[in-house]
C-alpha positions in Angstrom: -23.3 8.9 0.1 -20.0 9.7 -1.6 -17.1 10.6 0.8 -19.1 9.9 3.9 -16.2 7.9 5.2 -14.0 11.0 5.1 -16.6 13.6 6.2 -16.7 15.3 9.6 -19.4 17.2 11.4 -19.8 21.0 10.8 -18.8 21.6 14.5 -15.7 19.5 14.0 -14.8 21.5 10.9 -15.3 24.8 12.6 -13.3 23.8 15.7 -10.4 22.6 13.5 -10.3 25.9 11.5 -11.1 28.3 14.4 -8.8 31.3 14.2 -7.6 30.5 10.7 -8.0 32.9 7.7 -9.6 31.9 4.4 -6.2 31.5 2.8 -4.9 29.3 5.6 -7.9 27.0 5.4 -7.9 26.7 1.6 -4.2 26.1 1.4 -3.8 23.4 4.1 -3.2 20.7 1.6 -1.1 21.0 -1.6 -2.7 21.3 -5.1 -3.0 18.1 -7.2 -3.8 17.5 -10.8 -3.4 21.2 -11.5 -6.4 22.1 -9.3 -6.6 24.4 -6.3 -5.2 23.5 -2.9 -7.7 22.2 -0.4 -8.7 22.2 3.3 -7.3 19.4 5.4 -10.8 18.5 6.4 -12.4 18.7 3.0 -15.7 16.9 3.4 -18.4 17.9 5.9 -21.8 16.5 6.6 -24.3 19.1 5.6 -25.8 20.4 8.9 -29.1 21.2 7.2 -29.3 17.9 5.2 -27.5 15.1 7.0 -27.9 12.9 4.0 -25.5 15.1 2.0 -21.8 15.6 2.2 -20.4 19.0 1.3 -17.1 19.4 -0.5 -15.7 22.5 1.3 -13.1 23.1 -1.4 -15.9 23.8 -3.8 -17.8 25.9 -1.3 -14.7 28.0 -0.5 -13.4 28.4 -4.0 -16.8 29.2 -5.6 -17.7 31.3 -2.5 -14.7 33.5 -3.3 -14.4 33.3 -7.1 -18.0 32.8 -8.2 -19.9 30.2 -10.1 -18.2 30.7 -13.5 -15.0 29.4 -11.9 -16.8 26.3 -10.6 -18.3 25.6 -13.9 -15.0 26.1 -15.7 -13.4 23.7 -13.3 -16.0 21.1 -14.0 -15.3 21.4 -17.8 -11.6 21.2 -17.2 -12.1 18.0 -15.2 -13.6 16.4 -18.3 -10.1 16.5 -19.8 -7.8 16.1 -16.7 -9.9 13.8 -14.4 -12.9 12.4 -16.3 -13.9 10.1 -13.4 -14.5 13.1 -11.2 -16.0 15.4 -13.8 -19.6 16.6 -13.6 -20.1 15.1 -10.2 -23.5 16.1 -8.7 -21.8 16.5 -5.3 -19.5 19.2 -6.8 -22.5 21.1 -8.2 -24.3 20.8 -4.9 -21.2 22.2 -3.1 -20.8 24.9 -5.8 -24.4 26.1 -5.2 -23.7 26.3 -1.5 -20.6 28.3 -2.3 -22.6 30.7 -4.4 -25.1 31.1 -1.6 -22.2 32.0 0.8 -20.9 34.5 -1.7 -24.3 36.1 -2.2 -25.0 36.3 1.6 -21.6 37.8 2.3 -22.1 40.4 -0.4 -25.6 41.3 0.9 -24.3 41.6 4.4 -21.1 43.5 3.5 -19.0 40.6 4.9 -15.6 39.9 3.5 -14.6 36.9 5.6 -12.4 35.7 2.7 -10.1 38.7 3.3 -6.7 37.4 4.1 -6.8 38.9 7.6 -10.3 37.8 8.7 -10.6 34.6 10.7 -13.6 32.3 11.2 
C-alpha cells in the first residue's frame, strides 16, 4: 500500500484539522513542482476500506474544483513528474473528492467556504 508509512487514521486527521477552514488545511504545506499546496497530514487510511490510503490533497482539490481539474493535473504530471503521473491512488482519491463535491452540492453544504471550519 503506497504511502502507508506516512498515513494517519481518519480520526487523527480530523483532530489535527479541527477548527481549521478549507483554505487553512489545503495550504499547510508549500507548493512544490508547480502543483497546489497540501495538508500537513496528507495521507489518511480510508475509514471504509482500511487497505487503501487516501491522498487528501486530491480529495480536497477535486472536491472543490471538480474532476476536470484532477484529470488535467494527471496529464500535467506526465510532463513535470512522470514517476507520479497516472497513479491509481490519485484517481481513487479524485473519485472520493468528486463524491464529496456531489454530496455537498446535494446537501447545500459549502464547507469549502473560507469561513467554514470542520
